[in-house]
N, C-alpha and C positions, 0 to 999 in steps of 0.2 A: 574171579578171585583176586581182584586188585588188592594190594599192590604186588602180589606174587606173580600173577599172570598178566602180561601186558599185551596190547594189540597194536599192530602197525599195518598201514595200508600203503601199497605201492602201485602206481599206474605206469604202464609202458605203452608205447605205440611206435609203429614204423610203417613206412610206405613199401608195399611189395608190388613189383612190376609183373603181376599175374592176376588172373580173375579170382573172385572170391571162391569159386568152386575148386580151383587148383590149390588155394591155400587151405581150404577145408579138408582136402584129401590128407594133408599132413596133420592137421589138428585132430581130426576125428578118427584117425587110425592110431591106436596106442603104440603099435610097433614102430611106426614112422616117427611119432612124436618122441618116444623114449630114446630112439637111436640118435636124436639130435642133441641130447643133453651131454655136456662134457663131464658131468658127475656120475651118471648112471653106469654102473658096471654090468648089471644083469637085471632082467625083469621077466615076469611071467604074467600072462593075461588069462583070467577066468571070467568070462562074461563081461560085466562092466567093472570088475575089480582088478586092479593092476598091483602086483607086489613088486617092489623095487629094492634092489641092493645098490647103495649109493656111496661114493667116495666122500669123505669129509676132510678137506684140506685143513690142517692145523698149523699154527705158527707161521703164517704166510706161505704155506705150501711146503715147508721143510719136513713136516711129518704128516702122515695120513692115517686116518681111521676109517671106519665104515659103519653104516647103519642100514637097517631094513625098515621099510614102511609100506603102507598100503594107501592107495587112493581109489576112490570111486569116480568113474568117468561117466558123465551124463552128456549125451550128444544133443546139441541144440540146433535149431534151423540154421543159425548163422555162426555157430562156434561150439564151445564146450564149457562145461562147468565141472570142476574137480574138487572133491572134498578129500583132503589129505590128512592122514592120521599117523603121526610119528611118535617116537619115544619121548619120555620126559615131558608129557603134557603139551606137546607141540602139535598144533593143528593149523591148517591153511585152507582157505577157500580161494580157488583160482578160477577166474572167468576170462576166457579168451574169445574174441569175436571178430568178425570181419565187417567192414563197411565198404560197399562198392563205390568207386569214384566215377565221375562222368566219363572219364576216358577208358573205363573198363578195368582199371587197376584196383588195388585194394589197400585200404588202411587196416592193418592188423592191430587190435587193441587188447590190452590185458589189464586186469585189476586183480591184485592178490591181497588178501587180508590174512595176516599172520598173527597167531596167538602163541606165546611161549613164555617160559619163566623169565623174569626180569633180567637175570644175568646172562641168559642165552639169546635174548631178542636181537641185540646188535649183530651177533655172529650169524644167526639164522637169516635175518633180513639181508645182510651183505652177501652171504653165500648164495641164497636164493636169487637175489638180484643179478649177480654175475652169471649164474647158469641160465636164467631166463633171457637175459640180453643175448647171450651166445645162441640160444635156441632161435630167437627172433632173427638174428643175423644169418643163421644157417638157412632158415626158411626163405628169407629174402634172397640170399646168395644162390641157393639151389634153384629157385624159380626165375631168377634174373637171366636175361639173355647175355651171352658172352660179351664182355667189354662194357657192360652197363654198370655204372657206379651203384653201390648199395646205399640206401638211405640210412641216415643215423637212427638210432633207437632213442626216443625221447623218454625221459624218466621224470615222474612227479611223485613226491613223497607227501 
């Protein structure tokens, strides 16, 4: 429905000092994955559908609202695929996957495609990006050995 609904894609990646199977334990378990997000207040899991109650920081975090949405989680051999359905015609498709490195560690990659109303798209992308970077950092930090520096999260738009 251009020009009313716009689409944006974002790609993230980070190095995780853990095996792909250790990283997949976080990705493929909705309870573990949702617990890592700084925005999720509450969630419930019914089969492959997750219902989420999420904080929405407004005006630079001075004010807060909330929303509820659902996503369908599909477990893949090397990651996950999530189809997210939110209010106001906002949808996202999120693909996260692992790539094993020669030293046994993992590159965690993510590609998210966002569709939203043209006046919401900057806010939706910025909010999603901040939350997903935080999740990647938490996965990396949780699985890193003590004293090991965390890898940066690389962003491509």
